[in-house]
Structure formats: structure tokens, C-alpha cells
N, C-alpha and C positions, 0 to 999 in steps of 0.2 A: 917748595912754593906751589908747584903744580899739584902736589898731593893735597895741600891745604885747600886749594880751589875745588878739587874733586870732592873732598869731604863736605865742603860748604854746599856744593850743588846737590850731593846726595841728601844732605839734611833738608835742604830746601824742597827737594822732590818728595822726600818722605813727609814733610809737613803739609805740602800741597795735597798729597795723596790722603793723608790723615784727615785734613780739613774737608776734602771732597767726600771721603767716606762718612764723616760725621754729618756733612750736609745731606748726603744721600739717605743716611739712616734717619735723619730728622724728617726729611721729606717723605720717606716711606712710612714712618710712624704717623705723620700728619695725614698722609693719604689713607693709611689704614683706619685711623680714627674717623676720617670723613666717610670712608666706606661703611664703617660700623654704624655711624650716625645715619647715613643714607639708608642702610638696611633697616635700621630701627624705624626711620620715617616710613619706609615702604611697608613694614609690618604693621605700624600704627594705622597707615592709610588703608591697608587691607582689612584690618579689624573694623575700622570705621565703615568701610564699604559693606562688610558682612553684617554689621549692626543695622545699617541703612536698608540692606536687602531684607533682613528679617522683619524690620519695622514696616517696610513696604509690603511684604507678604502678609503681615498681620492686618495692615490697612486694607489690602486687597480682599482678604478673607472677610473682614468686617463689612466692607462694601458689598461683597457678594451676598453675605447674610442679610444685610439691610435691603438690598434689591430683591432678594428672595422673599423677605417678609412683606415688602411693599407689593410684590406681584401676587402673593397669597391673599393679602387684604383686598387688593383690587379685584381678584377673582371672586372672593367672598361677596364683596359689594355688588359685583356684576350678577352673581347668582341670585342674590336676594333683591337686587335693584336698589340704586341709590335713592329712589323715591319712596321705598317702602318705609313704613313706620312701625317700630316695635316698641311698645311702651308698657311699663308696669303701672298699675293703677296709682300707687303712691308717688309716682314721679310726674303725674300729669299736672301741668301748671294751672293755676287759678284763672289765668287769662286766656286759656285755649278756647277756640271757637266751638269745639264739639259740645253738643247740648247733653246735659245729664238730667234734665227735668223729667224726661219720660220715666226714669227709674224711681222717682220719688213716690210713685203710687205703691211701690213695694213696702215702704215703711209703714203704711197703714195696716198691712196684713201681717207683717213680721216685726214684732217689737225689737228683736235683736239688731235689726238694721238701722234703728233710730240712733244708735250710737256711732254709726258709720258716717263720716263726713261726706264721702262721695261714693256712689255705687256705679261701677263701670267695669268692663271686662279687664281681666288681668293682663291679657296680651292682645294687641291689635296689630295685625300685619296687613298692610294695604294702604290706600290713599284716603280712607274714610270718605268715600265718594257720596255726594248728596245731590239732590235736584234731578233725579232720574224718574222715569215712569214706573219701573218695576224693581222691587227688591225680592230676591229669591232666597229663602232661608233653609239651610240644611244643618240639622243638629246631628252630631256624630259622637259615638262612644266606642270604646274598644270592644271587639267581638272575639277576643283571644287571638288565635292564629289566622282567623279569616277576616278579610276587609273587602267591602264593595265600594268604598268611597271613591277610589280612582276611576273605576268604571262609571260610577254615577256622575262625577264631575265631567268626565270626558264627554258623555252624552249630552249633559246640560249645556256646557259652553260651546261644544263643537257644532251644535245644531241651532246656533244663533247666527244671524248675519252680522256683519261688522257694525251696521247701524243699530241693530237690536242690542248688540253687546255694549255699544256706547251709551245706550239709553237704559241700562240696567246695571244692577250689582248683585252678585251671588255672594252670600255670606255663609261661610262654614263655621259653625259654632262647636268648638270642642268642649263637650260637657262631661269630661272625664278627669279625675284627679290624678290619674297616672301620667306623670311627666314624660315618661318614655313614649306614650302614645301621642301626646301633644307634639313632641319633637318629631316623631315619625310622620305625622300629618303635615307639619310645617315643612319638613325636608322634601316630602313628596310633592307638595304644591309648589314650592319655590323652584323645584327642578323641572316639573312637567307642565306647569301653567305660568311660566315666567312672563309671557306677554300679557296675559290677563291681569296679573298683579301690577305690572308696570302701567297698564292703561287705567287701573282702578276699578275694573269690572269684577274683580274677585278679592275677597277679604277673608282673613282667618281671625277669629276671636276665641278666647277661652273664658269660661265662666268662673269667677272667683269662688273659692271654697266657702268663704264666709257668707255667701248668699243663702245657702241652704239652712233651714231651721235646725235646731239641735235635735229635735225628734227624729230627723232623718239620719243624723250622724249616729245616734245611740240605738236606733231601731235596726239592729243587726240580728234578727231572729235566725235560729238554725233551721226552722221549719221553712219548707218551700213556699207556703202561703205567705209567711211573713216577709220573705225575700222578694216575692212577687209584688206584694203591696208596696214595699219600699221602692222597688224599681219603677212601679207605675206612678207613684207620687213624684219621684224625681223627674220622670219624663214630662209630666205636666209642667213642673217648674222650669225645666230646660226650655220647653217651647215658649213659655211666658217671657223668659229673659231674652230670648232671641227675637221675639216679636217686638218687645219694647226697644231693643237696640235698632231694629230695622225701621221702626215707625218714622223717624224724621228724614229718612233717606229718599223715600219714593212716594208716589201717589197710590200704588197698589203693592200688596205683599202676597207672595205665593209661597205656601208652605210645602216643602219637600222633605224627603228623608234620605239617609245615606246608603240606601240599598235599592235604588230604583234605576230604571233606564227611561229616558225621555224619548218620545216618539219623534221621528223626523218632522221638521218644521213645526214642532210643538209650540214654539214661542210665537211664530208668525200667526198660527191659528188662535192662540190666546189673545194676542193684541187685536187681531181683526175682530174676534168675537166680542171683546170688551168695547171696542170703538163702535160696533154696530148695534149695541144695546140702546134702545130708544129712551129708556128711563134710567135715571141714576139712583133709583130707589131700591136697588137690590141689596140683599143682606150679605150674602157671599155666593161665590160661584164654585161649583165642584167640577174640576177637570179630571177627577178620578173618584171612584166610589169606594176606594180602599182606605179605611181608617181616616187619618188626618192628612193624607198625601193629596197634593194637587188642589188644595183649597185656596181660593183667591179672596182676599179681603181688601176693602178700602183702608188705607193706612190711617185715615182719620177715625176709623171705628176700632182700631186695634186696642186702645186703652180700655174701652168698654168690654171687649171680649176678654182681655186679661183680667180685669176686675172680677168678672163672672167665674172664670176658671180658678182664680185664687180663692174665691169663696168656698169652692167645693173640690179643691184639688185633692183632698184626702179621701173623697167618696167615690169618684169615678174616673176612668180613663178620659183623656182629652177629647177623643172623637165622640164619646157619648155625651160629654158636657156640651159639645158643639150642637148636638141635637136638642139638648135641654134648653139652651139659651134661645134657640129658634122657637121652641114650643112656648117658652115663657113670654117672649116678646111678641110673637106673631099669632099664636093660636088662641081661640076663644075657650073659655072654661067648658069642660066636658067634651070638647071637640077631639076626635081621634087624630093621631099623628098623620095618618094617610089622607084624611079629608083636609086637614090643615095644610099639608104639603101641596095638595092639588089646588086648593084655593089660593095659595101663595107661590105658585110656580113661577111667577114673574119676579119674585123676590129671592127665593132660594132656587137658584138656577143650576141645572145639571147639564153639562155639556156631554154629548155622545159623539163618537166613542171615546173611551178613556185615552188620555194623552201620556199616561205613565204606566210602566209595567214594574211590578214588584219582583225583584230577582233574588233578594236575600233569603237564604235557607237558614243560616246560622243567625238566630235572634240576638238582639242586644241584651236580652235576658240570658244570663249564663246557663248553658246546658239545654236550651230550648231550640227546637228547629221548627220552621214554618215553611209552607209551600204555596201560599196564596199568590195567584197571578191573575190580575184583572184585565186581561186582554184576550180576545178570541184568537184562535190559531191563525186566522187571516190577518190579524193585526200584530202578530208577534214581531218583535223588533229585533233587528240585527244589532250586535254590539257596536 
């Protein structure tokens, strides 16, 4: 009987042990599955974190690129001023306030322009300032590896007072079809004369290629005389276009060139001289005896001058045409130029001494050098 009880106890103990083992194994399996699931969740979470990190890095890089682009654009706008205007002729709106009536006179002399709806500069950089007393025109073309424009502009604008600068506008007209030269002029001016551009006292324009007559395009003689004639004809047309653009801007127009230096206080002397003239019946005033440099006109008379220049632009340089128009309008038949000039010295006025020094050695005509300087040694200007 005792043995039977012992066997029952052993069997019961074995069953309990077996059940406990099964329970432990089950729990261990369940725990293992949970650990595996947990590990899988951790790996999945880690993968999501990695993807999020990569996405964040891409977003950060895109943000950096966007900020860099914005910074570049802001720098560019700052360099050229947010107030600057750069326009192509075919994008000018019909309702804009700028006047193009002054250019209509060109259609009378050039039939090819009658097919053009609007005649205006290709590019305008500046505020298109108007209502000032003086407009100063500088026509410029490429001189190869040599340029005097920066030196010229520096003397012209730096030798004005702030009030004189406010009451004037300097217009640089790029009369060259070489786009690289136009870009170099614009880059130089926007970097070195930023304040004058912002204030509106300095502008840059370029003359459209369609302005020039066909004869100038096709007249490309290999002979020096033919090239010189084409260069001279184009120079007259360049001045005429610039004069017409400047006319509505100011009461007076002063013609300069891109290879001169202005004398100290030149602008003060010009304004004082003009204001002290008792009669307003003067034809033009010469502030330099060299060529077409330093000639001051009343803006209201510019159209008449341009008409005369365009009638004979194929025949003579513009400085000789200036003498011709004076003789035609002011001299009596048979009167010598000297006697006529003496009789009309209150009309054709010459200021002394000259306020401008010619410094350009490399001519705008390719291959030619010139050494004319119309100031005495005592009047020689420092750069």
C-alpha cells in the first residue's frame, strides 16, 4: 500500500514537473517571439528615423540652396540698385510716361525707320530722370584694349557738388554693337558709380542697331578712306541720337566725349557763367575749343541742330557741321567766318580757359592715335 502511494506521488510530481516545463517552454517561446517582435519594431523605428534624417538633410540642403540663391539675387539687386530700370525697346509699354516724340524727326531722314513703331534705346539703366537744369551726354565706343571712360566719368561726377549732381543727369550712350563692350560698361558703372545710379544722376543707354541706315551696314570698304568715312558718318548719327534722348530731360545740354578730364569746379563755372549771361539769345557756348567737346546748347534748340546735322551727315564731321549751321543762320552773304564770329560774339560765346582736357591717345577709329590736348601746362589737370 505504501509503495502504491509512493508511485502516485512520483507520478504526480512528474506530471507537475512536466506541466511546469511545458509552461516554462511556452512562456519562453512567447517571450522569444515578443523579443523578436520588439527587435523588429526597433529596426523598423531605426529605419524610419534614418529615412527621416535623410529627408531632413535633403530639406536642409534645399533650404541652404534656396537661401544662397536668395542671397545672390539680393546681392545682384543691391549692386544694380532696386530702383534701376533695364528695359528692352520691344518690352516698353504703350502707357509708359517716357516721351518718344523727340525721335520721330528721324523718320523724316531715314525711310527704313518709318516701319518701326517706336524708336528708343535698346537698354536703359537708370531712373530716367527729367526736370533738371543740365544733361551731360557722353557717347562711347570700344577702343580695343584701351578705355578712358572710367577716368572720364570719375572726373565728371566727382567734380560736382551734391546739389549740382541733384540738378543734372549724366547720360552714357553706348554706340557699339559689341555686346561684350556694352556689358563691360554696365558692369563698370554699376560697381563704381552705384550712388549716382541710385540717385538718378547717371544713366546708361545703348543705341539700337536698326537705327543706322543700310548704307552704313554695307559700307565696309577695305580701304582706310572708306573705313574712316563710315566711322565719321556713324559718329554724327551717334551724337544725334544722344541729343534727341537728352532733350526732354533738361534745360541745357552739354556735349562731352569718353576720353576727356573735366577741370576742377568745371560744373560750378558753367552754371555761374550761364546764369550770368544777360541775354538768352545765344546760339551755343563753347567750354572747349576741341572738336565737339564742351559745347553747351539750349535743349529747346536741339531738334533744329539735329535736323541740320542729319541733312549733311554724309558730308562732314559734326564739329564742322556745327560751324556751318552757325554760318548759315547767323552770317551775312559774303561775310567771312572771322568777321561773322566777331559780330556775333554775344551769340556764339567762347569761355576761356577751356574746362576740359582731351586725354585719349587711342582714337575710337581703329588703329589711329591722337595727341591733342587743349589746356596749357598751367591748367593741366590732375586725374
